[in-house]
N, C-alpha and C positions, 0 to 999 in steps of 0.2 A: 503492500499499500505506500508506504514512504518512498519507494522506488519510483512507482509510478506519479507521484506529486512531484518529486525532484525533475524526473524526465518532461512531464508537462511544462514546467515553469522553465527549464532549460528552451525545451521548443518554442515557447511563448517569448524568451528572450530573444532567441533566434530570429524570429520571424520580426519582431519589433526593431530590432537591428538593423536586419536587411531591409525594410521598409524606408528606413531614414536614408538610404543611399540612390532612391529613385530622383530622376531628375525629369522635371517637367519641360515638355517644347516650348523653345523659344523663337517661333515664328510669327510673322506678322500677321494679324487677322484683319485682311483686306489690302488694298491698295495703299502703297507708304506715299506719304505725302512729299510733295516737292518744295523744294527751298524757297521760298518768298523774300524778297529784299525787304530791310527793316522800314524802309519807306512805304511798305504797304499796310502798317498798323497791325492792331490787333483784333480790330472789330469791336473794341469794348469802348463805349463812349466815353466813361469815365477816366481811360488812360489816354484820352486823345486832346491833346489842346486845343483851346478854341481857335478856330480861325484856320487850322490845319486841314488840307484836303489830303484823302487817302493816294498814295503815289505821286505825290509832289516832292520830289528828290532834292530839289533846290531848298525849300523850306525846312525839308527834314534836316538837312545838314547846317543849314543856319541855325535852326533849335538848338541842335547839339554843341556846337561851337559855342553858343550864347549861355547853355547850361553850364558846360565846362570853365567859362570865364567867371561866370557872375553866382551861378548857384552850388558849385561844388569846389570852388578854388579857395581856400581859408585865407590865403593872403590878401584877395581883395575885399572879403568881410570885413565890417567893422563892429564891435562890439558894442 
C-alpha cells in the first residue's frame, strides 16, 4: 500500500515536472502590421496636438524640435 502511494506520488511529480517544459507556439494571429511613419499619428485625439493634421511631416518635425528645445531642455527652463 505504501509502495503504491510512493509510485503514484512519483508519477504525479514526473507529469507535473514535464508539463512545465511545454512551449506555446509564437506565431502571429493574422497579418502583421506594416510600419507607419511617426507623422501618421496614433489615431487617439487626446495624444494629438491641436492644429496638427495627420500625415503633416513638416509640422511633426517642427513640433519635435520645439518640444526638445523648450519642453524637455532643463537648461532653458526657469525655476
